[in-house]
C-alpha positions, 0 to 999 in steps of 0.5 A: 874961496880966494880972498879976492879974484887976484890974491892967492888963498890963505892957508896956515901950512903948506907942506912940500914933499918930493913924494906924497903918498895919499893912500887913496887912490890906492898905490899912487905916489904923487911926485913934487907935490904939496899939501895945503892945510887950513886949521886942522883940515887938508884943503888941497893936494896939488903940484908944488908949483901950483900950490905956491901960486894958489896959496899964501901960507903962514908957514911953508915946510919944504921936504924935497927928499921925503915922502909925505904920508898919512900918520900910522894908526896903531890899531891895537895897543896897551900903551901904559904897559910900555913901562913893563917893556922887557919885564917877562920875555920868551914865554908862552902867552898864558904863562907870560900873562898869568904868572908874570904880567898880571902879578906885576900889574896888580902891584903897580897899576894905578892912575900914575902908572897909566899916565906915565906909561901913556906919556912915554908911549906917545913920545915913542909913537910920535918919533915913529910916525904913529899919530893914532892909537886904539887903546885897550887898558885900564883907567881909560879916563886917565889915558884920555886925558893924557892923549888929549893933553898931548894932542894925540888921536886915540880911541880909548877902550873901556875895559870889561873883564870878569874879575876885580881890578884896581879899575873896577870891582864889579860888573856894574862898576865896569859898565858905569865907568864905561858909560862915564868915559863915553859921556865925557869924551863923546864930542871931542875931536881927538878922543873916541871911546870904545867898549874893550871886553878883554877876550872870550875867555875873560868875559861871560855871556851876560856881559857880552850881551850887555856890551852888544846892547850898549854898543848898539845904543851908543854906536861904540866900537867893540875892541877885543882879543879873539882867536889868539891861540889854538888853546883858546879855541880848544877851551871855548869848545870845551866850555861853550860848545862853540869856537869863540867867533861862533859864540860872539855871533850867537851873542850878536857881536859879529858886526861892523863895530867889532875890532877883532884882534889877533885872529890867528886861528880861522877857518875859511868859513870864519874869514867869509863871515867876517867879510860879510858882517864888516868885521875889522881884523887887527894883525899883530904879527910881531907880538904873535910871533914872539908869543908863538900864538900863531899866524893871522891869515892876513892875505886871505882876510884882505882878499876876502874883503875884510878890513885889515888893520895893523897893531903892535900890541903892547910893549910887554909882548912886542917890545916896541911900538914901531909901526914901520917894523910891524908893516915890514914883518906883516908884509913878509909874514903874509907871503910865507903864510899864504905861500905867495910872494904877491901877498900883502904887497907894499901898497896894501900893507901901507893901506892896512896901517893907515886907512884900514886902521882908521876905518877899524876905529871908526875914524875912516871919514877923518883920517887915514888918507890924504884927502881934502876935507880930512884931518891933517894927521901927516908924517914926513919920512926922509928917504935920502938916507943911505939905507933907502938908496937907490930910491926905485919905488917909494912904496917898497922903500917905505915898507921894506927898507925904511926905519922909524928913525927916518921920520922927520916931521909929524902933525896931528890935526895940522899941529906940529908934534915932531919937527926935524926929529925933535919932539914939540911940547914934550920933555924927552929927558924928563920922560926917560928919567921917569921911566927909569924910576919906574924900572926901580919901583918894578924891580923892588916889587919883583925882588 
């Protein structure tokens, strides 16, 4: 509503961009448009000249050579593990996990490690245009507090696993801590909570049934790794007489709350089951390629109607949190896997890494697209660089040619987090120095 019939409306922020990429409607690019923000919400998307006439903005940010798009949603991360970047590379999954990652984690994991790793990850994600992460790691209470401190949006997983860790010693303790995490954050505008049973090979039937019951009661997403490798399938058939997805279905977990990560080993029937039940699948192409885990049939999933999201996985297996790189890899890999050059086109890939991720997390009504009423989680990408010239097609350029270093500005809930490549409210030299001292501590442990 206008302040009076003759005065422009007040808004807090008007972002003008050469191109606005709303994601919904699909594959649309709005040239020379502006987005008006009041508080944390988007209140209008309209041509720049109309925006100037209609709104009286406290601040105007003009980026005539940039694309303004929704913040990227990293739909599967282990962000404290950013401190383990490069600790163990060029190894198969179970060797990497059991002989290298788990022993190092056992020696260092605790609130300090989790807080420092999460802080490092937030800084990296913001500089790469990511505004929301789906977190799967221990000490969810510490993670949530760090995300909240920095105004970063996250779905924080409460880990459930069948063996004792520094986080919890017994099944009951894991579930008690999950309940506490949910109770503490259930009304927070930035932080959500999910159950994060690690994987079918590390969670027993009784605990999965308990997760399903509580997920139903509390309306919480269930975030887990599954169908990650061929060996996982073989082992599941041997131990349970069923493939992992069939076992999860028997236990009542294959539904619209399930965030199924990796999914490299799928039959056509399993793809259609996921579509029918509303399962979200998170494609982590670079981690899967690096660990030789297999190829997620991303195109077949998307064409079957499955909600597809994209994630980086953790820095111990990727080794970065670069969603621009992940998008490019996802789009190119999908074409090779499907033997179809039209598979997972640029617009569809961008949708997966924004609105697809938001919907997987249960945040689809709040973020993932530039729409009136949604939260102003927005990213400006400078397309004036040599590497993105000439600019024939904005969507193509964003997926196939743009690097994360071209992210100029980031807002979460209308608040600036990156301004002209400078982080807001984060001590970058201090974060780097802290990462280096963790390197020395880990080096000493492994010596």
